[in-house]
C-alpha positions in Angstrom: 0.4 -0.1 0.0 2.8 2.6 0.5 4.7 1.9 -2.3 1.0 2.4 -4.5 0.4 5.9 -2.4 4.0 6.7 -3.1 3.2 6.3 -6.8 0.2 8.4 -6.5 2.0 11.2 -5.3 5.4 11.0 -7.8 2.6 11.2 -10.9 0.7 13.8 -9.2 4.0 16.1 -8.5 5.0 14.7 -12.7 1.6 16.1 -14.0 1.6 19.3 -11.6 5.3 19.7 -13.2 4.2 19.4 -16.6 0.9 21.1 -16.9 3.3 24.2 -15.1 5.6 23.6 -18.2 2.6 24.0 -20.6 1.1 26.7 -19.1 4.2 29.2 -18.4 4.9 28.9 -22.1 8.1 26.3 -21.9 6.9 24.4 -24.8 8.4 25.0 -28.0 5.6 24.8 -30.2 2.0 25.9 -30.8 -0.6 23.5 -29.3 -4.2 23.9 -29.5 -4.5 22.5 -25.9 -2.6 25.2 -24.5 -4.4 27.6 -26.1 -7.5 26.7 -25.1 -6.4 26.7 -21.4 -6.7 30.0 -22.4 -10.0 32.5 -22.2 -13.4 31.6 -22.8 -15.4 29.9 -25.9 -18.1 33.1 -25.5 -18.0 36.7 -23.7 -20.8 35.7 -21.5 -19.0 32.2 -20.5 -15.3 34.5 -19.7 -17.5 37.0 -17.6 -19.5 34.0 -15.8 -15.9 31.9 -15.4 -14.8 35.0 -14.1 -17.0 35.7 -11.5 -16.8 32.1 -10.4 -13.3 31.8 -10.8 -13.3 35.4 -8.0 -16.0 34.2 -5.7 -13.8 30.8 -5.1 -10.6 33.0 -5.0 -8.9 30.9 -8.0 -6.3 34.0 -9.3 -4.7 31.7 -11.7 -8.4 30.7 -13.3 -9.1 35.0 -13.2 -5.7 35.4 -14.6 -6.3 33.2 -18.0 -9.5 34.5 -18.3 -7.8 38.1 -18.3 -6.7 39.5 -21.8 -7.4 42.2 -24.8 -7.9 41.7 -28.5 -4.2 41.0 -28.0 -4.6 38.1 -26.1 -4.0 36.8 -22.6 -2.9 39.2 -19.9 -0.6 36.3 -18.6 1.5 36.3 -22.0 2.4 40.2 -21.4 2.5 40.7 -17.8 3.3 37.7 -16.4 2.1 35.0 -14.1 3.1 37.1 -10.8 1.8 40.3 -11.8 -1.4 39.1 -13.1 -2.5 37.1 -10.3 -1.5 40.0 -7.7 -3.8 42.4 -9.5 -6.5 39.3 -9.8 -6.1 39.0 -6.0 -7.7 42.5 -5.5 -10.0 42.2 -8.0 -11.5 38.9 -6.3 -12.2 41.2 -3.1 -14.1 43.7 -5.4 -15.9 41.1 -6.9 -16.8 38.9 -4.3 -20.4 38.1 -4.2 -23.4 35.7 -3.2 -25.0 35.4 -6.6 -25.1 37.1 -10.3 -27.3 36.8 -13.7 -25.5 37.8 -16.9 -27.5 40.1 -19.5 -25.1 40.2 -23.0 -25.7 43.5 -24.8 -26.7 43.2 -28.3 -24.1 45.7 -29.9 -20.6 44.9 -30.0 -18.1 47.3 -28.1 -15.9 47.5 -31.0 -14.5 44.8 -33.1 -13.9 41.7 -31.5 -15.1 43.3 -28.0 -18.6 42.5 -26.5 -20.2 44.4 -23.4 -21.7 42.3 -20.7 -23.9 43.3 -17.6 -23.7 41.4 -14.3 -26.6 42.4 -12.1 -24.9 41.0 -8.4 -26.4 40.4 -5.5 -24.6 40.5 -2.4 -21.7 42.1 -2.8 -19.6 44.0 0.0 -21.7 47.6 -1.2 -24.9 45.2 -1.7 -26.4 44.7 -5.2 -24.7 45.8 -8.0 -25.0 46.0 -11.9 -21.6 45.7 -13.2 -20.5 45.7 -17.0 -17.8 43.9 -18.3 -16.1 44.7 -21.7 -15.2 41.2 -23.0 -12.2 40.8 -26.1 -11.7 38.5 -28.7 -8.7 37.0 -29.5 -7.9 33.9 -32.2 -11.9 32.4 -31.2 -11.1 32.5 -27.7 -13.2 35.6 -25.3 -11.3 37.3 -22.6 -12.4 39.7 -19.8 -10.7 43.0 -20.3 -12.3 46.1 -18.1 -14.6 45.6 -15.8 -16.5 48.5 -14.5 -16.2 48.7 -10.9 -18.0 51.9 -9.7 -21.0 50.6 -7.8 -18.2 47.9 -6.5 -16.4 50.6 -5.3 -18.5 53.8 -4.3 -21.1 52.3 -2.3 -23.7 52.9 -5.3 -25.8 50.2 -6.1 
């Protein structure tokens, strides 16, 4: 039994190291699975996953969903800096529940506005506009208008 548990631990550690190497862009070529690790399939799912991750304090997932039309912010700013920013955003975005209303009109080429009606934030209920941006078929949270979350409005 001891060897079996040791094997499981070794496999888990190896998988963790391999996953970290892929996520950091340490691999040589392009891989669809690496691209799929960033962003979401739709603007609404990017915002929803971002809010769910903020509620769980999952800064790593938030970082993989944060970006612009140029791609994931983590590729330009680095994992540590982006996750530090996500730590701050998670504290602002903490909520009990939310519903999303996609706006029918695009903000600009490759961008869409999504409204989150948030319940139970630190300032009560809040309406929070998000702008999601698309890059190579993946959607990222680009902007969050946090006025209702930081000013006591709502």
